[in-house]
C-alpha positions, -999 to +999 in steps of 0.1 A: -271+494+121-260+498+090-224+511+087-198+514+065-165+527+076-150+516+114-129+540+136-121+551+169-151+558+193-136+573+220-143+612+216-180+619+208-188+618+177-205+647+153-236+636+134-234+650+101-265+651+079-255+660+047-288+671+027-289+687-008-306+723+011-289+722+039-260+706+061-270+698+094-246+689+126-252+678+159-231+666+188-236+651+226-215+641+252-219+620+284-220+636+317-232+617+353-251+588+332-271+616+309-268+632+277-260+671+271-262+687+241-227+700+232-241+717+202-255+718+166-255+741+136-270+744+099-259+762+067-277+764+031-258+744+002-249+761-029-277+750-056-264+716-073-237+708-050-252+677-036-274+659-063-291+627-059-263+619-024-236+627-049-213+658-039-209+680-072-188+707-059-164+693-032-150+727-025-178+745-017-189+717+004-156+711+023-159+749+035-195+748+047-180+716+068-153+734+080-173+766+089-196+748+108-169+728+127-152+760+135-183+783+141-201+756+163-173+748+189-179+711+183-155+687+202-133+667+182-131+658+145-146+625+147-182+620+123-209+603+113-224+609+083-253+600+060-253+584+024-289+594+006-305+601-022-330+576-045-295+556-055-296+542-021-316+511-016-331+496+018-354+462+013-366+434+037-361+401+016-371+365+033-345+341+031-335+304+041-318+303+074-280+297+068-252+298+091-234+328+096-205+320+074-229+312+043-254+339+047-233+369+035-227+350-001-262+340-001-271+378+004-252+389-024-270+369-045-302+377-035-291+417-038-280+413-074-318+411-081-330+443-074-298+471-073-299+495-099-259+491-103-238+461-102-227+445-073-192+448-077-198+483-074-220+488-041-214+485-005-239+470+016-247+458+052-279+439+065-299+435+097-319+404+109-355+413+117-369+382+127-366+346+126-395+323+114-395+289+135-414+256+124-412+228+143-393+248+166-361+251+142-357+283+123-366+279+087-364+314+072-352+350+078-366+386+077-335+405+068-334+442+058-305+451+034-292+486+026-270+493-005-253+520-020-229+527-048-194+521-037-182+553-059-209+573-033-195+562-003-157+565-010-163+599-022-184+607+009-158+599+030-125+614+013-153+647+011-148+645+052-113+636+054-107+672+033-123+687+057-102+675+082-126+652+097-127+615+104-153+595+094-163+568+118-190+551+098-215+564+072-252+548+074-283+550+059-313+572+072-336+549+083-313+535+110-305+570+125-342+580+128-346+543+147-314+555+169-334+587+178-366+572+186-352+546+205-332+571+228-360+594+237-372+589+274-407+592+262-409+567+232-417+533+236-421+504+212-443+483+234-475+488+221-483+473+190-482+508+169-468+515+134-451+547+129-446+559+098-417+583+102-424+614+069-388+633+067-399+659+042-366+667+031-353+699+006-356+678-026-372+643-013-395+631+015-383+598+027-411+574+041-399+549+070-424+523+086-412+521+124-431+489+140-418+471+170-386+489+172-375+477+138-380+499+097-393+473+078-403+492+051-388+526+036-392+545+002-385+577-010-401+598-034-392+632-054-410+656-032-399+681-006-395+714+006-381+730-027-409+720-045-437+737-021-419+768-027-416+764-061-453+760-068-458+790-045-433+810-065-448+796-102-488+803-090-484+837-070-458+853-092-429+853-070-393+850-070-378+819-054-368+838-020-401+857-015-414+823-016-396+806+009-402+837+031-441+834+025-437+795+032-416+799+065-437+828+077-473+827+065-484+797+050-511+779+071-524+750+061-554+760+080-567+788+063-578+790+032-563+817+010-544+821-022-511+812-007-523+778+010-542+769-026-506+771-045-493+742-022-527+720-024-521+703-053-484+693-044-493+682-008-523+663-020-499+644-041-475+638-011-505+627+014-516+599-011-484+587-013-484+585+023-516+570+023-505+546-003-474+534+015-492+528+044-519+505+029-491+487+013-474+481+049-507+467+059-514+445+034-477+430+030-468+429+069-501+428+090-523+404+065-542+433+048-554+443+084-553+483+093-533+485+127-530+517+151-509+541+135-491+576+145-474+595+121-443+612+125-433+644+106-397+652+105-375+677+083-376+714+075-409+716+059-423+700+089-429+734+105-451+745+082-480+758+102-507+733+100-494+705+084-500+678+111-536+684+111-537+681+069-517+652+069-538+638+097-575+649+077-559+633+047-542+601+055-568+594+085-541+585+110-531+607+140-497+629+131-475+650+147-444+669+142-412+653+153-392+671+182-376+643+200-344+661+197-357+684+227-364+655+248-331+633+249-304+654+263-300+683+290-288+717+276-273+750+287-303+775+290-277+803+286-267+788+252-299+776+240-335+784+246-359+759+249-382+777+222-356+780+195-348+741+202-381+734+195-384+753+162-353+736+150-357+701+161-376+683+133-350+694+108-321+680+132-337+644+136-313+626+115-281+647+126-294+638+160-298+599+154-261+598+138-250+619+168-264+593+190-245+562+171-212+578+195-231+564+226-243+533+241-282+532+254-272+510+281-249+540+299-279+562+291-306+566+318-339+566+302-352+593+328-372+623+316-355+654+314-369+685+334-401+691+323-396+728+312-374+714+285-399+696+273-431+703+249-458+684+236-443+659+206-475+639+196-502+627+219-512+591+201-549+590+200-555+550+199-575+535+169 
C-alpha cells in the first residue's frame, strides 16, 4: 500500500479524510480478535480552505482537526490521512522485470514521462500488481504507481503536527478504498467481478476500478456534490443553502419533477464518464470483452435518493451504495444507532479505510457481525 510516512503504530490510528467540503475521522480498536468502533466524526470545511488537495487556510483547518479530536474522544494522536486532488497521479505501467535494487531507479525514469510536475518535486510509491511469465521466467511487471507533489505531502504532514497530531502515513484514496473492501466480512474477490468504486465527493468524483483484489485503474473528474447543489440553486432560483437542503431532504431521482430535472444534465454527464471509464477498462485490461460488473457508490452524495437505480439504468450495470462501514466492526448501541451508522457510512468509506491501516487483517477474524447491525449493501446480480 502506498505510504509516504512511517511511525510508531502501537496505538490504534485515526483515519483522517481531508476533503474540500468536509473533514471526516474514524477510529477502531481490536478487542477479542475483532474490531470495535471507537468513534467517528465530521465537520464542514470553510469555502476555499482546501483547494486541489492543498490546504489554503491552515489556521482554520488546524482548529477543525483539534475540535474533532477533542469532541469525539478519539484515543491517542496517531493518524493516517489521505492526499487527494487532481495533482495526485495513480497510474499502471508495464516494465521489464528488474532486480529490486534497480527497479526504483527504473521506475523514476518511467514516472517522468507522465508526471504533471518535475520528479525532483514529487514523492511516489508503487505496488507490483502482477508478473508476466514467458518460458517460465518473469519478463514483465505490471506496476501501480502513486505520486504526489512533495510540497503537498510536506505541508499536509506539517498541518497535522500543528494540530498536535502524529502522522504515521499519508496515502492516496484508491488504497484506502481497497483496504475497506478487504476487511469487510461479506466481501470476496474470489469471483471474476469488476467493482468500479465511485466516490462522489464535494468537488470531485473519483472512479477506481477494483479487479481481483487490486486497484487497476483510477481517475478523477471535476464533478461532485457541490455542483449538484449549484445546479439546483441556479435552475430553481434558490440560495446555495436552500438548494443543499433540497438535495438532502427532497431530491429523489426516481421521480420526475422540477427538482430532479435541475440535476439531470449534470448527472447525465457523470454517468457518461462512469460508462466511458468502464468501457476503457474492458478495452485495456480485458481484451475488449465485457465482464461481470457491480458498481459501488460512496461519498456524501451517494445518499441522494434513487441515485443507485439512476446510475444502474444509465450505465447498464447493477449498482449499490457502499455501506461496508457498518459491516466491519462491532459498535456500542448506547453510543450509535444502526440507522445513523447506515446513513453516514458512504461518507466515511475513505476515513474507514485509512483507519484500518493500523490493523492487521490476519489478526481479525472475518466473522459476520451480528445480523442486527447489518443492512443490505449491494445484492450483486450476475450478468
